[in-house]
C-alpha positions as CSV (number, residue, x, y, z in Angstrom):
1,M,218.0,83.7,-45.9
2,T,220.4,85.2,-42.9
3,D,223.9,86.1,-43.6
4,T,225.6,84.6,-40.7
5,L,228.8,86.7,-41.5
6,E,227.1,89.9,-40.9
7,K,225.7,88.7,-37.5
8,E,227.0,90.8,-34.6
9,T,227.0,89.5,-30.8
10,F,226.5,91.4,-27.8
11,S,226.8,90.6,-24.1
12,F,223.6,91.3,-22.1
13,Q,224.1,93.9,-19.9
14,T,225.0,92.6,-16.6
15,E,221.8,93.3,-14.6
16,V,219.8,91.3,-17.7
17,G,222.0,88.6,-17.4
18,Q,221.3,88.1,-13.2
19,L,218.0,88.9,-14.2
20,L,217.2,86.5,-16.7
21,E,218.8,83.5,-14.5
22,I,215.8,84.7,-11.6
23,V,213.3,85.0,-14.1
24,A,213.4,82.0,-15.5
25,G,213.0,80.2,-12.1
26,S,211.1,82.2,-9.5
27,L,207.9,82.6,-11.9
28,Y,207.7,78.9,-12.7
29,S,204.4,78.4,-11.2
30,N,202.9,81.0,-13.1
31,R,204.6,80.8,-16.0
32,E,201.4,81.3,-18.2
33,V,201.7,85.7,-17.5
34,F,204.4,85.3,-20.6
35,L,202.0,85.7,-23.0
36,R,199.9,88.2,-21.5
37,E,203.2,90.3,-21.6
38,L,204.4,89.5,-24.9
39,V,200.5,90.3,-26.2
40,S,200.6,93.7,-24.3
41,N,204.2,94.3,-26.0
42,A,202.4,93.7,-29.1
43,S,199.5,96.2,-28.3
44,D,201.6,98.7,-27.3
45,A,203.6,98.7,-30.4
46,C,200.6,98.5,-32.3
47,D,199.1,101.7,-30.3
48,K,202.6,104.0,-30.9
49,L,202.4,103.3,-34.6
50,R,198.5,104.6,-34.8
51,Y,199.8,107.8,-32.9
52,A,202.8,108.1,-35.5
53,A,200.6,108.1,-38.4
54,L,198.5,111.2,-37.2
55,T,201.8,113.2,-38.2
56,D,203.0,111.1,-41.1
57,A,200.9,109.5,-43.7
58,S,203.6,107.6,-45.1
59,L,203.2,105.4,-41.9
60,T,200.0,104.6,-41.8
61,P,199.4,100.9,-42.3
62,S,197.7,99.2,-45.4
63,Q,195.8,97.0,-43.3
64,S,194.3,97.3,-39.7
65,F,195.9,96.5,-36.6
66,E,195.9,92.8,-34.9
67,I,198.0,90.6,-33.0
68,S,198.4,87.0,-34.8
69,L,199.5,84.1,-32.8
70,D,200.9,80.8,-34.2
71,I,201.3,77.1,-33.0
72,N,203.8,74.7,-34.6
73,S,203.0,72.0,-32.5
74,K,205.6,69.6,-34.7
75,A,208.7,72.3,-34.3
76,K,207.3,73.2,-30.4
77,T,207.2,76.8,-31.5
78,L,205.0,79.3,-30.6
79,S,205.0,83.3,-32.5
80,I,203.3,86.5,-31.4
81,S,203.0,89.0,-34.2
82,D,202.2,92.0,-34.6
83,N,202.1,95.1,-37.6
84,G,202.8,97.3,-34.9
85,I,205.7,100.1,-34.8
86,G,208.5,97.3,-34.8
87,M,212.2,98.2,-34.3
88,N,215.5,99.1,-35.9
89,H,218.7,97.9,-34.7
90,A,219.3,100.8,-32.2
91,D,215.8,99.7,-30.9
92,L,216.9,96.4,-30.2
93,L,219.9,96.9,-28.8
94,E,218.3,99.9,-25.9
95,T,215.2,97.3,-25.4
96,L,216.2,94.2,-25.5
97,G,220.0,94.0,-24.6
98,T,219.8,96.6,-21.3
99,I,217.4,97.8,-18.6
100,A,217.2,101.2,-18.7
101,K,216.4,101.4,-14.9
102,S,217.9,103.4,-12.1
103,G,218.9,101.2,-9.0
104,T,218.4,97.7,-11.5
105,S,221.6,96.2,-9.2
106,A,219.6,97.3,-5.8
107,F,216.5,95.6,-6.9
108,I,218.4,92.3,-8.2
109,E,219.9,92.3,-4.7
110,A,216.3,92.8,-2.9
111,I,215.2,90.1,-4.7
112,K,217.8,87.2,-4.3
113,A,217.6,88.3,-0.5
114,D,214.0,87.8,-0.2
115,E,213.2,84.5,-1.6
116,K,209.5,84.3,0.0
117,D,208.3,87.5,-2.4
118,Q,210.1,86.9,-5.7
119,V,207.3,87.1,-7.7
120,G,206.0,90.2,-6.0
121,L,209.5,91.9,-6.3
122,I,209.3,90.7,-9.8
123,G,205.9,92.2,-10.3
124,Q,207.1,95.8,-8.8
125,F,209.8,96.0,-11.5
126,G,208.2,94.7,-14.5
127,V,210.3,91.8,-16.7
128,G,208.0,92.0,-20.0
129,F,209.8,90.8,-22.7
130,Y,212.3,88.7,-20.6
131,S,209.6,86.6,-19.4
132,A,209.6,84.8,-22.3
133,F,212.4,82.8,-21.2
134,M,210.3,81.3,-18.5
135,V,209.3,79.0,-21.2
136,A,211.9,79.5,-24.0
137,A,214.9,77.8,-24.5
138,Q,215.2,80.2,-27.7
139,V,213.8,83.7,-28.5
140,D,213.9,84.6,-32.0
141,V,212.8,88.3,-32.7
142,L,212.0,89.4,-36.3
143,T,211.3,92.6,-36.7
144,R,211.5,95.9,-39.3
145,K,210.7,99.7,-38.4
146,A,207.6,101.5,-40.0
147,G,209.3,103.8,-42.3
148,E,212.5,101.9,-43.1
149,T,213.2,99.1,-45.4
150,E,215.9,97.0,-43.8
151,A,214.6,94.1,-41.2
152,W,216.7,92.0,-38.1
153,L,217.3,89.1,-36.2
154,W,217.4,89.0,-32.7
155,Q,218.3,85.9,-31.2
156,S,219.2,84.7,-27.2
157,D,218.9,81.6,-25.1
158,G,219.0,84.0,-22.4
159,K,222.0,82.9,-20.9
160,G,224.4,86.0,-20.9
161,A,224.6,86.9,-25.0
162,F,222.5,87.3,-28.0
163,T,223.0,88.3,-31.4
164,I,221.7,90.7,-34.2
165,A,221.5,89.8,-37.9
166,P,220.1,91.6,-41.1
167,A,217.0,89.6,-42.1
168,E,213.9,90.1,-44.6
169,R,210.4,90.7,-43.6
170,D,207.8,92.3,-46.3
171,T,205.8,94.5,-44.0
172,N,206.7,96.6,-40.7
173,G,206.1,95.0,-37.3
174,T,207.9,92.5,-34.9
175,T,207.1,88.1,-34.9
176,V,208.7,86.7,-31.3
177,T,209.1,83.0,-31.9
178,L,209.8,81.2,-29.0
179,H,211.3,77.7,-29.0
180,L,209.7,76.1,-25.9
181,K,211.2,74.3,-23.2
182,K,210.4,70.6,-23.4
183,D,208.8,71.3,-19.9
184,A,206.5,73.8,-21.7
185,K,205.2,72.0,-24.6
186,E,201.6,72.8,-22.9
187,F,202.2,76.1,-24.8
188,A,202.0,74.5,-28.1
189,D,198.6,73.5,-27.6
190,Q,195.8,75.7,-29.0
191,A,193.1,74.8,-26.1
192,R,195.7,76.0,-23.6
193,I,197.0,79.4,-25.6
194,R,193.1,80.0,-26.3
195,H,192.4,79.7,-22.2
196,I,195.4,82.3,-21.4
197,I,194.1,84.6,-24.1
198,K,190.4,84.7,-22.6
199,T,192.0,84.6,-18.6
200,Y,194.6,87.4,-19.0
201,S,194.3,89.6,-22.5
202,E,190.2,89.7,-23.6
203,H,190.4,93.5,-23.0
204,V,193.2,94.1,-25.5
205,S,191.5,96.2,-27.8
206,F,193.4,95.1,-30.8
207,P,191.8,91.8,-32.6
208,I,194.1,88.7,-31.5
209,K,193.6,86.4,-33.6
210,L,194.6,82.1,-33.8
211,G,193.9,81.3,-37.3
212,D,191.3,82.7,-38.5
213,D,189.8,82.7,-34.8
214,T,189.7,85.9,-33.1
215,L,190.4,85.4,-29.4
216,N,189.2,88.5,-27.5
217,A,186.7,90.9,-28.0
218,A,189.0,93.7,-29.2
219,E,186.9,96.2,-27.2
220,A,188.3,99.2,-25.2
221,L,187.5,98.1,-21.5
222,W,187.2,101.7,-20.3
223,T,184.0,102.7,-22.6
224,R,181.9,99.9,-21.1
225,P,179.6,100.6,-18.3
226,A,181.2,100.1,-15.0
227,K,178.3,97.8,-13.8
228,E,178.9,95.1,-16.2
229,I,182.7,94.8,-15.9
230,T,184.0,92.1,-12.9
231,K,186.8,92.5,-10.4
232,T,188.8,90.0,-12.5
233,Q,188.8,91.7,-15.7
234,Y,189.6,95.3,-13.8
235,T,192.5,92.9,-12.3
236,E,193.2,91.9,-15.7
237,F,193.5,94.8,-17.5
238,Y,195.2,96.5,-14.4
239,R,198.0,94.3,-15.1
240,H,198.1,94.5,-18.9
241,A,198.3,98.6,-18.6
242,S,200.9,98.5,-15.9
243,H,202.9,95.1,-16.5
244,A,202.6,94.7,-13.2
245,Y,201.9,91.0,-11.0
246,D,199.6,92.6,-7.8
247,A,195.9,93.3,-8.0
248,P,195.0,97.0,-7.8
249,W,194.0,97.9,-4.0
250,H,191.5,100.3,-5.4
251,V,189.9,100.8,-8.6
252,I,188.3,104.6,-10.3
253,H,186.4,104.2,-13.1
254,N,184.7,107.3,-14.0
255,K,183.0,109.2,-16.7
256,V,182.7,112.9,-17.2
257,E,179.9,114.1,-19.5
258,G,179.1,117.8,-20.0
259,T,181.3,120.7,-21.5
260,L,184.6,118.2,-21.6
261,N,184.3,114.7,-21.9
262,H,186.3,111.8,-20.6
263,T,186.5,108.9,-19.2
264,S,189.0,107.7,-17.0
265,L,190.0,104.3,-15.7
266,L,192.4,104.3,-12.8
267,F,194.0,102.1,-10.7
268,V,196.1,102.3,-7.4
269,P,198.4,99.5,-7.0
270,S,198.4,97.5,-3.8
271,V,202.8,97.7,-3.7
272,Q,205.3,100.3,-4.6
273,P,206.0,100.5,-8.6
274,F,209.6,99.8,-8.8
275,D,210.3,104.1,-9.8
276,L,208.1,105.6,-7.6
277,F,210.9,107.8,-6.3
278,E,212.8,108.2,-9.3
279,P,214.0,111.7,-10.1
280,E,211.8,112.1,-13.6
281,R,208.7,111.3,-11.5
282,K,206.9,110.4,-14.9
283,S,203.3,109.7,-14.9
284,H,202.2,106.1,-16.0
285,V,198.6,107.1,-17.1
286,K,197.9,106.4,-20.7
287,L,196.4,109.0,-22.5
288,Y,193.8,108.5,-25.3
289,V,191.7,110.6,-28.0
290,N,188.9,108.4,-29.1
291,R,190.5,104.9,-28.0
292,V,193.8,106.0,-30.2
293,Y,196.8,106.3,-27.8
294,I,198.7,109.4,-27.3
295,T,201.4,109.0,-24.5
296,D,201.5,107.5,-21.1
297,T,204.6,109.7,-19.3
298,T,203.3,113.2,-19.5
299,T,202.9,115.2,-16.3
300,D,200.3,117.6,-18.1
301,L,197.9,114.7,-17.8
302,M,198.7,113.6,-14.1
303,P,200.4,115.8,-11.5
304,A,203.4,114.2,-10.6
305,Y,202.0,113.5,-6.6
306,L,199.8,111.1,-8.2
307,R,202.5,109.1,-10.2
308,F,201.7,105.6,-8.5
309,L,198.2,105.5,-10.6
310,R,198.1,103.5,-13.4
311,G,195.3,103.1,-16.1
312,V,194.0,104.7,-18.9
313,V,192.2,108.8,-19.8
314,D,190.2,108.6,-23.0
315,S,188.7,112.2,-24.3
316,Q,186.7,112.7,-27.1
317,D,187.2,116.4,-27.3
318,L,190.8,116.4,-27.6
319,S,192.2,116.8,-31.2
320,L,193.9,113.8,-32.4
321,N,196.5,115.7,-34.1
322,V,198.1,117.0,-30.7
323,S,201.7,116.7,-30.1
324,R,203.6,116.1,-27.0
325,E,205.1,119.3,-27.1
326,M,201.4,120.9,-27.2
327,L,199.8,119.2,-24.7
328,Q,201.9,121.3,-22.1
329,T,199.7,124.4,-23.1
330,D,196.5,122.5,-24.2
331,P,194.1,124.2,-21.8
332,Q,191.6,121.5,-22.1
333,L,194.3,118.7,-21.0
334,A,194.7,120.8,-17.8
335,K,190.9,120.9,-16.9
336,I,190.8,117.2,-17.7
337,K,194.0,116.8,-15.1
338,T,192.3,119.1,-12.9
339,S,188.9,116.9,-12.6
340,I,190.7,113.9,-12.2
341,S,192.9,114.5,-9.3
342,K,190.0,116.2,-7.4
343,K,188.1,112.5,-8.3
344,V,191.2,110.8,-6.8
345,L,191.4,112.8,-3.8
346,S,187.3,112.3,-3.2
347,E,188.2,108.8,-3.8
348,L,191.0,108.4,-1.1
349,K,188.7,110.4,1.3
350,K,185.7,108.0,1.1
351,K,188.4,105.1,1.6
352,A,190.2,106.8,4.4
353,T,186.6,107.4,6.1
354,K,185.3,104.0,5.5
355,A,188.3,101.5,5.6
356,P,191.1,103.6,7.9
357,D,192.7,99.8,8.3
358,E,193.1,99.3,5.0
359,Y,193.9,103.0,4.0
360,A,197.3,102.8,6.4
361,T,198.5,100.3,4.0
362,F,197.8,103.0,0.7
363,W,199.2,105.4,3.0
364,G,202.5,103.6,4.0
365,N,203.2,103.0,0.3
366,F,202.4,106.4,-1.2
367,G,201.7,108.7,1.3
368,A,205.4,110.3,0.8
369,V,204.4,111.0,-2.7
370,L,200.9,112.2,-1.9
371,K,202.5,114.9,0.5
372,E,204.4,116.3,-2.4
373,G,201.0,118.1,-3.5
374,L,200.8,120.3,-0.6
375,V,204.1,122.1,-2.0
376,E,203.5,121.8,-5.6
377,D,199.3,121.9,-5.9
378,A,198.2,125.3,-4.1
379,A,194.9,125.0,-5.8
380,L,193.5,121.5,-4.5
381,R,196.0,121.9,-1.3
382,D,193.3,121.6,1.4
383,R,191.5,118.7,-0.5
384,I,195.1,116.7,-0.1
385,L,195.3,117.7,3.3
386,D,192.3,116.0,4.2
387,V,194.0,112.7,3.2
388,C,197.1,113.3,4.5
389,R,197.5,110.7,7.7
390,F,200.4,111.4,10.6
391,A,202.1,109.0,13.2
392,S,201.9,110.5,16.5
393,S,203.0,110.1,20.0
394,G,199.5,110.0,21.4
395,A,197.3,107.9,19.0
396,D,197.6,104.2,18.0
397,G,197.8,103.8,14.0
398,L,197.7,107.2,12.1
399,T,195.9,110.3,12.6
400,S,194.5,113.4,10.4
401,L,195.0,116.9,11.3
402,S,191.6,117.4,12.4
403,E,191.4,114.1,14.5
404,Y,194.4,115.6,16.0
405,V,193.0,119.1,16.9
406,S,189.6,117.2,18.3
407,R,191.8,115.7,21.0
408,M,194.0,118.8,22.0
409,K,194.0,119.7,25.4
410,T,192.6,122.2,27.0
411,G,194.9,125.2,26.6
412,Q,196.6,123.6,24.5
413,E,197.1,126.6,21.4
414,A,199.6,124.6,19.1
415,I,199.4,121.7,16.6
416,F,203.2,120.1,17.6
417,Y,205.1,118.2,15.5
418,I,208.7,116.7,15.5
419,A,210.4,115.7,12.0
420,G,213.0,113.9,11.5
421,E,214.0,110.7,9.3
422,D,213.3,107.6,11.4
423,A,209.6,107.6,13.2
424,A,211.0,105.1,15.5
425,K,213.7,107.4,16.8
426,L,211.5,110.2,16.9
427,A,209.2,108.3,19.4
428,K,212.3,108.1,21.6
429,S,213.6,111.6,21.4
430,P,214.3,113.5,24.7
431,H,212.1,116.4,23.0
432,L,209.0,114.9,23.8
433,E,209.5,113.9,27.1
434,G,207.3,116.9,28.6
435,F,204.8,116.7,26.4
436,K,204.4,113.1,27.5
437,A,203.8,114.2,30.7
438,K,201.5,116.7,30.2
439,G,200.0,114.1,28.0
440,V,200.0,116.5,24.8
441,E,200.1,114.8,21.5
442,V,203.2,115.1,19.0
443,L,203.2,114.6,15.5
444,L,205.9,112.6,14.4
445,L,206.9,113.2,10.7
446,S,209.7,111.0,9.0
447,D,209.0,112.2,5.3
448,H,212.2,114.0,3.6
449,V,209.0,115.9,2.1
450,D,207.8,116.9,5.6
451,E,209.5,119.8,6.3
452,F,208.6,121.4,2.5
453,W,205.2,121.5,3.1
454,L,205.3,122.6,6.4
455,Q,206.8,126.2,4.5
456,H,203.9,126.3,2.8
457,I,200.8,125.4,5.4
458,T,201.8,126.6,9.2
459,E,198.2,126.4,10.5
460,H,195.2,124.2,10.3
461,D,191.6,125.1,11.5
462,G,193.0,128.0,13.1
463,K,195.9,126.5,15.3
464,P,199.7,126.9,14.1
465,L,201.9,124.1,13.2
466,K,204.9,124.3,16.0
467,S,208.0,122.1,16.2
468,I,208.7,120.9,19.5
469,T,212.7,121.5,18.7
470,R,212.6,125.0,18.1
471,G,211.8,127.6,19.9
472,A,210.6,127.7,24.2
473,A,207.9,124.8,24.7
474,D,204.6,126.2,25.1
475,L,203.0,124.1,28.2
476,D,202.5,126.6,30.6
477,Q,198.5,126.8,29.9
478,V,197.9,123.3,29.4
479,E,196.0,122.1,32.1
480,T,197.6,119.1,34.2
481,D,197.6,118.3,37.8
482,E,198.7,121.3,39.8
483,Q,199.7,119.3,42.6
484,K,202.4,117.5,40.6
485,E,203.5,120.4,38.9
486,K,203.8,122.1,42.3
487,E,206.1,119.3,43.6
488,D,208.5,119.1,40.3
489,K,208.6,122.4,40.5
490,A,209.7,122.7,44.3
491,D,212.3,119.9,43.1
492,E,214.2,122.1,40.3
493,A,217.6,123.6,41.1
494,D,218.8,127.1,40.8
495,L,220.7,126.9,37.7
496,S,221.8,130.4,37.2
497,A,225.6,130.0,38.1
498,L,225.5,126.8,36.2
499,I,224.3,128.0,33.2
500,A,226.6,131.4,33.8
501,A,229.4,129.0,33.6
502,I,228.6,126.9,30.5
503,K,228.0,129.9,28.7
504,V,231.4,131.0,29.4
505,E,233.0,127.5,28.4
506,L,231.2,127.0,25.3
507,G,231.0,130.4,23.8
508,E,230.1,130.5,20.7
509,E,229.2,127.2,20.6
510,V,225.5,127.4,21.8
511,K,223.5,130.9,20.9
512,D,222.2,130.1,24.4
513,V,221.5,128.0,27.2
514,R,218.4,127.7,29.6
515,P,216.6,125.6,31.6
516,S,213.9,123.6,29.6
517,K,210.3,122.9,30.0
518,R,210.5,119.8,27.9
519,L,212.3,117.5,29.2
520,T,211.6,115.3,32.3
521,D,214.0,112.1,32.2
522,S,217.0,113.7,29.7
523,P,219.5,116.1,31.2
524,V,220.1,117.8,28.3
525,C,218.5,118.6,25.0
526,L,219.5,121.0,22.0
527,I,216.8,123.3,19.9
528,A,216.9,126.0,17.4
529,D,215.5,129.3,18.7
530,D,212.5,131.5,17.7
531,G,212.8,132.4,14.3
532,D,215.8,130.2,12.9
533,M,216.0,127.5,10.8
534,D,214.2,124.0,12.5
535,V,217.0,121.4,13.3
536,N,216.0,118.8,10.7
537,L,215.8,120.8,7.8
538,E,219.1,122.3,8.6
539,R,220.1,118.7,8.3
540,L,218.6,118.3,5.4
541,L,219.9,121.4,3.7
542,K,223.6,120.2,4.7
543,R,223.4,116.7,3.7
544,H,222.5,118.2,-0.1
545,G,225.2,120.6,0.1
546,Q,222.6,123.5,-0.2
547,L,223.9,125.0,3.4
548,A,227.6,125.4,4.3
549,Q,226.9,125.5,8.4
550,G,224.3,125.8,10.5
551,M,223.3,128.2,13.3
552,P,224.6,127.8,16.8
553,R,221.6,125.9,18.9
554,V,220.3,126.6,21.9
555,L,221.5,123.8,25.1
556,E,218.5,123.3,27.6
557,L,219.2,121.7,30.7
558,N,216.5,119.7,32.9
559,P,216.4,121.5,36.2
560,G,215.2,118.1,38.0
561,H,217.7,115.7,36.5
562,A,220.5,114.6,39.4
563,L,223.2,115.2,37.1
564,I,222.2,118.8,36.3
565,T,221.3,119.6,40.1
566,T,224.8,118.0,41.1
567,L,226.6,120.3,38.6
568,A,224.2,123.3,39.9
569,E,225.6,122.8,43.3
570,R,229.2,122.2,42.2
571,S,229.1,125.8,40.2
572,A,228.0,127.4,43.0
573,S,231.0,126.8,45.2
574,D,233.4,129.6,45.5
575,A,236.1,127.3,43.4
576,A,233.2,127.0,40.8
577,S,235.6,129.3,38.0
578,A,238.8,127.2,38.4
579,D,236.8,123.7,38.5
580,D,238.2,121.4,35.4
581,L,235.6,119.2,35.9
582,L,232.8,121.5,35.5
583,K,234.1,122.7,32.1
584,D,234.9,119.2,30.7
585,A,231.3,118.6,31.9
586,A,230.0,121.7,29.6
587,H,231.4,120.3,26.6
588,L,230.4,116.7,27.5
589,L,227.0,117.8,27.9
590,L,226.6,119.5,24.8
591,D,228.1,116.3,22.9
592,Q,225.7,114.4,24.7
593,A,222.8,116.6,23.7
594,R,224.2,116.1,19.6
595,I,224.6,112.6,20.2
596,L,220.8,112.2,20.9
597,E,220.2,114.1,17.8
598,G,222.0,111.4,16.0
599,E,225.3,113.7,15.1
600,I,228.6,113.2,16.5
601,P,230.9,115.0,18.5
602,A,232.2,118.0,17.1
603,D,235.8,116.8,18.5
604,P,235.4,113.3,18.8
605,S,239.4,113.0,20.1
606,E,238.6,115.7,22.5
607,F,235.5,114.1,23.9
608,A,236.4,110.6,24.5
609,R,239.7,112.4,26.6
610,R,237.0,114.5,28.5
611,L,234.6,111.3,29.1
612,G,238.0,109.6,30.5
613,S,238.9,112.1,32.7
614,V,235.9,112.5,34.2
615,M,235.1,108.7,34.6
616,A,238.3,108.7,36.4
617,R,237.6,111.6,38.8
618,A,234.3,109.3,39.6
619,F,236.2,106.1,40.2
620,S,238.9,107.6,41.9
621,G,236.4,109.1,44.9
């Protein structure tokens, strides 16, 4: 019996309490998935003990691993038991009282805001054990950790608090008992439970027993030939392995036989997993050796840029006694990693070619992650680049670099791009104007990783990659309407006097002032000079504290813009050197260019004063 005097009461982490309220209501129409979650947890517990026993013989179980279900129709309870690793007091506090995921608060706010897709959002997050409260008014967890003698009883009604008390249990493992809600009595019916297990947990590799009956095949799904596995079976295994609610976007089931045998069953999710951009960049593909679970967090099996994958890899040729630390230096595992990476990239290339619209959805979810491989995996860089897709000013949808090259204009020598943080804003950048006028396509790169892979890949198919916000615009050789070109040049003003006046007034605030060949509609823009750091990279480094101060930039003036031509005429007069309006205009032009870049004027109060002064003169006639 439990000694109530020793019972401790704890409050759930705030986010857990909020999540439980949402889970209890939002998944009502699909409540049966709670059993899949609890069976998956039991399976994971057996996997963990089987691995731990490899290096500690004292933990070897006295009987075969199994998951047992028990229904008490009279008491309206359902129990799920396993003889796996079990938990101690500290494990219960960490596992069943908190959610150790960064960004949990933001996630909960997103769920509250998007009432239409709560199931999808929760699926991204993974609620696991807490799904029990969809059907249970109270949950009891009786558990004993392998290798320890103390047992513990965790209890909660899911309404803000839980208790932990000493208990008794003859063997290691965990029993989760659900005291079913009045409207959940269907889950105390044997036929209903059998159907749920057959639907969701047929593939679990440990026997799931109800009385003396085994309800599942207890066979590792990945060991079966692909032609014998249905789409539904793949989907349910994916959900079991990743604790997800979506259906996989793509399934990759591959068996390699030869010098290094291994089987992989990998899934590309159809939605972004919640932890995709967490700093740890953990893999979630489980490593097995002869169907014995080893680990699921090592980047020595899957590279970080493929961390969106879920599933399993099983090898017959790795050592069962391999430790997680030894994995880092295992040459056989490194070969498996390379082989799998090539296979995944090959599959993605097929999808990109055969189903570009579907691939665009994948790219929207995982493209920014995949591009990390352009920086980190030099050996497979070309293969990764083949499956990369980019937004462009000259194409509907996404384009590859090879497709871009095939559309280059006669006389165009470079692959042009502009990098920033918002593709929609990039598409409206004044830097694009001259390129659009000549029909020259520009790639719009808006992921943070773009600036970094561009340091490693500077050309493709013999064509250099060139930022349109750095250096002169190389458009003179691009063929266009020659007559229109001549007319445009005839309308251009002589800016020499204006440029000289602006240089004197701005001094070291700019590196240079020059006529622009890239502007057609806007009066000014700022660019980085040849050899200087690109504008967007400088902005990123300054934001992350890796650069204290940027280089002065080049101010370009549009020779055909009415404002610039008017200022050019004024600067050519004899009184130009003493003209306060010209001096104010020089600073306003620089600030206007900064604003177009998404920055603020260097001195907002002076900007306001100058703007007011110029407007006053304009309206005074």
